[in-house]
C-alpha angles and dihedrals in degrees: 000000000000120000117249117225116240088244094051118132128241096265092057091048090047094054093046092048091051091049090051093046091048089052093047102044098068090054095056130081109261094232096048120117090233092057090052092050093049092048091051093049092043087062092047092051092047091060106015117201093182137030114306095228089056091050090049091050091052090046091056091054092046092050091051092050093045093048089051092052097044115084095203121103116238121230122238090256093052091047090051092051091049090049090052090051090051091050091059091073092057103109126169116211106210098304 
């Protein structure tokens, strides 16, 4: 996956998030809470109705809650992909 610059716009973050979600979904159990969350947000990012950074922020919270509820242990690769998704919402505002 390519790195997104801190000043990247919503469309770049959107495309990168979808790539990461598409890479992560096949590695998860179909009935896991995390897979359901990622599928829901995949649909939201495909046709965003609100700002992409806001969707990504909500996604981070939903991933944290789903990971807490799921009893399965994530692999190192899955953890790395989730970390990359979380990093997409890091935006610097002129500092």
